[in-house]
C-alpha positions as CSV (number, residue, x, y, z in Angstrom):
1,M,-0.3,22.3,1.6
2,K,-0.9,25.0,-0.9
3,R,-2.2,24.8,-4.4
4,I,-0.2,26.8,-7.0
5,A,-2.4,29.6,-8.3
6,W,-1.7,29.1,-12.0
7,T,-3.3,25.6,-12.1
8,A,-6.9,24.8,-12.9
9,A,-9.1,21.8,-12.5
10,A,-7.5,18.7,-14.0
11,A,-9.2,16.3,-16.4
12,T,-8.9,12.8,-14.9
13,I,-9.7,9.3,-16.0
14,A,-11.4,7.1,-13.5
15,L,-10.3,3.7,-14.5
16,F,-7.1,2.2,-13.0
17,A,-5.7,0.2,-16.0
18,M,-5.7,2.5,-18.9
19,G,-4.0,1.6,-22.2
20,A,-3.6,2.9,-25.7
21,D,-7.3,2.5,-26.5
22,A,-8.2,4.9,-23.6
23,A,-5.5,7.4,-24.7
24,Q,-7.0,7.5,-28.2
25,Q,-10.4,8.5,-26.7
26,Q,-9.0,11.4,-24.6
27,D,-8.8,15.0,-25.8
28,F,-5.5,16.0,-24.3
29,S,-5.7,19.5,-25.7
30,K,-8.3,20.3,-23.0
31,V,-6.3,18.9,-20.1
32,E,-4.8,21.3,-17.6
33,V,-2.3,20.1,-15.1
34,K,-2.9,20.9,-11.4
35,T,0.1,21.1,-9.1
36,T,-0.1,20.7,-5.3
37,D,2.9,21.7,-3.2
38,L,3.5,18.9,-0.7
39,G,6.4,20.8,1.0
40,H,10.1,20.3,1.0
41,N,10.3,20.9,-2.8
42,T,8.0,18.0,-3.5
43,Y,4.9,18.2,-5.7
44,M,1.9,16.2,-6.9
45,L,0.8,16.8,-10.5
46,E,-2.7,15.8,-11.7
47,G,-3.6,15.7,-15.4
48,A,-4.7,12.8,-17.6
49,G,-3.8,9.4,-16.3
50,G,-2.1,8.5,-13.1
51,N,-1.0,11.1,-10.6
52,V,2.6,12.2,-10.8
53,T,5.0,13.0,-7.9
54,I,8.2,15.1,-8.4
55,A,11.0,15.7,-5.9
56,V,13.3,18.6,-6.7
57,G,17.0,18.2,-5.7
58,A,19.9,20.6,-6.0
59,N,20.8,19.5,-9.5
60,G,17.8,17.5,-10.8
61,V,14.4,16.1,-10.4
62,I,13.1,12.6,-9.4
63,M,9.8,11.9,-11.1
64,V,7.3,9.2,-10.2
65,D,5.1,8.1,-13.2
66,A,4.6,10.0,-16.5
67,Q,0.9,9.7,-17.5
68,F,-0.1,9.2,-21.1
69,A,2.5,10.0,-23.9
70,P,0.6,13.1,-25.1
71,M,0.8,14.6,-21.7
72,H,4.6,15.0,-21.9
73,D,4.7,18.7,-22.9
74,K,2.1,19.7,-20.4
75,L,3.9,17.8,-17.6
76,K,7.2,19.3,-18.6
77,A,5.6,22.8,-18.6
78,A,4.2,22.2,-15.1
79,I,7.6,21.1,-13.8
80,A,9.1,24.2,-15.3
81,K,6.8,26.3,-13.2
82,V,8.6,25.0,-10.0
83,T,12.1,24.3,-11.3
84,N,14.3,24.7,-14.4
85,L,16.3,21.6,-13.5
86,P,16.1,18.4,-15.6
87,V,14.3,15.2,-14.8
88,K,17.2,12.8,-13.9
89,Y,15.1,9.8,-12.9
90,L,11.6,8.6,-13.8
91,I,10.3,5.8,-11.5
92,N,7.3,3.7,-12.8
93,T,4.9,2.4,-10.2
94,H,3.6,-0.2,-12.6
95,Y,3.4,-1.0,-16.3
96,H,0.0,0.5,-17.4
97,G,0.1,3.1,-20.1
98,D,-1.5,5.9,-18.1
99,H,1.6,5.8,-15.9
100,T,4.3,4.8,-18.4
101,G,3.1,6.4,-21.6
102,G,5.5,9.4,-21.1
103,N,8.6,7.2,-20.6
104,A,10.1,7.5,-24.1
105,A,9.8,11.3,-24.3
106,F,11.4,11.9,-20.9
107,A,14.1,9.3,-21.5
108,K,15.0,11.0,-24.8
109,E,15.6,14.1,-22.7
110,G,18.0,12.3,-20.4
111,A,15.9,10.7,-17.7
112,T,16.8,7.2,-16.5
113,I,13.7,5.0,-16.2
114,V,13.6,3.0,-13.0
115,A,11.2,0.1,-12.4
116,N,10.7,-3.4,-11.1
117,E,12.4,-6.0,-13.3
118,K,9.1,-7.5,-14.4
119,L,7.9,-4.2,-15.8
120,K,10.5,-4.1,-18.5
121,D,9.2,-7.4,-19.9
122,R,5.6,-6.2,-19.7
123,L,6.4,-3.1,-21.8
124,A,8.5,-5.0,-24.3
125,N,6.0,-7.9,-24.5
126,P,2.6,-6.4,-23.6
127,P,-0.3,-8.6,-22.6
128,P,-3.7,-8.1,-24.3
129,G,-5.6,-5.0,-23.1
130,A,-9.2,-4.8,-21.8
131,N,-10.4,-4.8,-25.4
132,G,-8.7,-8.1,-26.1
133,Q,-6.1,-6.6,-28.4
134,T,-2.4,-6.8,-27.8
135,P,-0.8,-3.3,-27.8
136,A,2.4,-2.7,-29.8
137,P,5.6,-3.2,-27.8
138,A,7.0,-0.1,-26.2
139,P,9.9,1.5,-28.0
140,A,13.4,0.7,-26.6
141,E,13.8,4.1,-25.1
142,A,10.6,3.7,-23.0
143,L,12.0,0.6,-21.3
144,P,13.6,0.9,-17.8
145,K,17.4,1.1,-17.9
146,Q,17.7,0.6,-14.1
147,T,15.7,-2.4,-12.7
148,F,15.4,-3.9,-9.3
149,A,13.8,-7.1,-7.7
150,D,12.8,-6.0,-4.2
151,K,14.1,-2.6,-3.2
152,T,16.3,0.2,-4.5
153,T,17.2,3.8,-3.7
154,V,17.4,6.7,-6.1
155,S,19.2,9.9,-5.2
156,V,19.6,13.3,-6.9
157,G,21.0,16.5,-5.4
158,G,20.3,15.6,-1.8
159,R,16.9,14.0,-2.5
160,T,16.3,10.3,-2.0
161,A,13.5,8.0,-3.1
162,Q,13.2,4.7,-1.4
163,V,11.5,2.3,-3.8
164,T,9.8,-1.0,-2.7
165,H,8.3,-3.7,-4.9
166,I,5.0,-5.2,-4.0
167,S,2.6,-7.4,-6.0
168,A,-0.8,-5.9,-5.5
169,H,-2.6,-4.3,-8.4
170,T,-0.1,-6.0,-10.7
171,D,3.1,-7.9,-10.1
172,T,5.1,-4.9,-11.4
173,D,4.1,-2.5,-8.6
174,A,6.4,-0.2,-6.7
175,V,5.8,2.3,-3.9
176,V,8.0,5.3,-3.6
177,Y,8.8,7.1,-0.3
178,F,10.6,10.4,0.0
179,P,11.6,10.4,3.7
180,D,12.7,14.0,3.9
181,A,9.3,15.2,2.7
182,N,7.3,12.4,4.3
183,V,5.6,11.8,0.9
184,L,4.6,8.3,-0.3
185,A,3.5,7.6,-3.9
186,V,1.6,4.3,-4.1
187,G,0.5,4.0,-7.8
188,D,-2.7,2.0,-8.4
189,T,-2.5,-0.1,-5.3
190,G,-5.5,1.7,-3.9
191,G,-7.1,4.9,-2.7
192,P,-9.8,6.2,-0.4
193,H,-13.3,5.0,-1.3
194,R,-12.1,3.1,-4.3
195,Y,-12.8,-0.5,-5.3
196,P,-9.6,-2.6,-5.7
197,N,-8.6,-3.2,-9.3
198,I,-6.8,-6.5,-9.7
199,A,-4.9,-6.7,-13.0
200,L,-2.4,-9.1,-14.4
201,G,-0.2,-10.6,-11.6
202,G,-2.2,-9.0,-8.9
203,S,-4.4,-10.6,-6.2
204,I,-6.7,-9.6,-3.3
205,G,-4.1,-11.0,-0.9
206,G,-1.4,-8.9,-2.6
207,M,-3.6,-5.8,-2.4
208,I,-4.0,-6.3,1.3
209,S,-0.4,-7.1,2.1
210,G,0.8,-4.3,-0.2
211,V,-1.2,-1.7,1.7
212,E,0.1,-3.2,5.0
213,T,3.7,-2.7,3.7
214,Y,3.3,1.0,3.2
215,L,1.1,1.6,6.2
216,K,4.2,0.5,8.2
217,I,6.2,3.2,6.4
218,A,3.6,6.0,6.8
219,N,2.7,8.0,9.9
220,A,-0.1,10.3,10.7
221,Q,1.6,13.2,8.9
222,T,2.5,11.3,5.7
223,K,1.1,12.7,2.5
224,I,0.1,9.8,0.3
225,V,-0.2,10.2,-3.5
226,P,-2.5,7.6,-4.9
227,G,-2.4,6.6,-8.5
228,H,-5.8,8.3,-9.0
229,G,-7.8,10.6,-6.9
230,P,-7.0,13.1,-4.2
231,L,-4.0,13.4,-1.9
232,S,-4.6,11.1,1.0
233,T,-3.5,10.2,4.6
234,K,-2.6,7.1,6.5
235,A,-6.0,7.1,8.1
236,D,-7.6,7.1,4.6
237,F,-5.5,4.1,3.6
238,Q,-6.2,2.3,6.9
239,D,-9.9,2.5,6.1
240,Y,-9.2,1.3,2.6
241,H,-7.2,-1.6,4.0
242,D,-10.0,-2.6,6.3
243,R,-12.5,-2.5,3.5
244,L,-10.3,-4.8,1.4
245,V,-10.2,-7.3,4.2
246,Q,-14.0,-7.2,4.4
247,I,-14.3,-7.7,0.6
248,R,-11.9,-10.7,0.7
249,D,-13.6,-12.3,3.7
250,R,-17.1,-12.0,2.2
251,V,-16.1,-13.5,-1.1
252,A,-13.9,-16.1,0.5
253,K,-16.9,-17.3,2.6
254,L,-19.0,-17.8,-0.4
255,K,-16.3,-19.7,-2.2
256,A,-15.6,-21.9,0.9
257,E,-19.4,-22.7,0.9
258,G,-19.0,-24.1,-2.6
259,K,-20.6,-21.3,-4.4
260,S,-19.5,-20.8,-8.1
261,E,-18.2,-17.5,-9.3
262,D,-21.6,-16.6,-10.8
263,Q,-23.4,-17.6,-7.6
264,A,-21.0,-15.4,-5.6
265,V,-21.8,-12.5,-7.9
266,A,-25.5,-13.2,-7.5
267,A,-25.2,-13.1,-3.7
268,K,-24.1,-9.4,-3.9
269,P,-21.7,-9.7,-1.0
270,L,-20.6,-6.0,-1.3
271,A,-24.1,-4.6,-1.1
272,P,-25.3,-2.4,0.4
273,D,-22.5,-1.1,2.7
274,I,-19.3,-1.5,0.8
275,Q,-20.9,-0.6,-2.5
276,A,-22.2,2.6,-0.9
277,W,-18.8,3.3,0.6
278,A,-17.2,3.1,-2.8
279,K,-20.1,4.9,-4.5
280,Q,-20.3,2.2,-7.1
281,D,-23.1,0.3,-8.9
282,D,-23.9,-3.4,-9.3
283,M,-21.8,-3.6,-12.4
284,A,-18.6,-2.4,-10.7
285,S,-19.3,-4.6,-7.7
286,E,-19.7,-7.6,-10.0
287,R,-16.3,-6.9,-11.5
288,V,-14.6,-6.8,-8.1
289,V,-16.3,-9.9,-6.9
290,R,-15.1,-11.8,-10.0
291,Q,-11.6,-10.5,-9.6
292,V,-11.4,-11.4,-6.0
293,Y,-13.0,-14.8,-6.5
294,R,-10.4,-15.7,-9.1
295,T,-7.4,-14.8,-7.0
296,L,-8.5,-16.6,-3.9
297,S,-6.7,-19.9,-3.4
C-alpha cells in the first residue's frame, strides 16, 4: 500500500454516530483529505466523518459513504487526483450524517444512492439525535434511489461491489466487498481497539454476528476499511470480535445474576483489561455497559 504524496494528515472525528450538531462544530476549512492506494484502482479517503472507499472502473466510480455535506468539494477534489471519471454509485453503510451528509451533492451530479431499504426511511424520518433534538428530514435527492433488503450487487466498468445488510451498529448497516481488490468496507460496525457503539436498531448480538459475517468474507490479505480509524486486517477484526464476546459475556453474567443496569455499571466489568485495550476511561465504559445491558434479552 502506498500513500499518495499530495495528501496530509486528516482531521477526524472520534465518535461513531455523528449528526448535524457535530457538523456545525467542525471547521471543515482546515480539513485535508488523505488518500491511501489499496491497489487495483481502489482507494481509502480519510477526512472529516466516516472513511470513504472508492473503486475506479473503466467508465465510472463506485463510492462508499460521503462524510459530512461540507466535505463534498474536498472529496471530489481528492477523487479527481486519481481519476476524472464521475461517481456513478454511492453506497451508504448506514444512516448517520457523517456517512450520508454528502448524498445530496453527489446525487445532484448524477450518482445513484444505494442503501438498505430501512435507511431511506431513517433519512426521510430521522430519529432524535444525541442532543435529544430531531434533525430536519434529508432532502429528496439525498434519499437512496436503489434499495435492497439483504444483498445486492453494484457494477461499473468492470468493477463490482458486493453489498450485504447486517444489523449491528444500526439496523441500516451494510458491508461492501470489492472482490477484485480484496477490499472490504464495514462502516461503523467496529474497528481495532474501539468500543462498540450500539445505536438505533443495533445490538451487541448483532455487532458480534455482523463481524462474523464479514470475517467469513475476508482472508489474511483483505484490506478492511473501518468507518473510523486506520486501515485494518482480518486479524485486527478477529481480535475485535473476541473482545465483543468478552464484553457481552461479562455484562450478561451480571444481568443473569439479577443486577440492575446501574449495578452492572458499578461493577465495572470492562476494567481493567478491556478498558485498557480500548484506551478508554470509566465514562466511555459506562456508556458501553449500558448499551450492552439494554440490548441483552
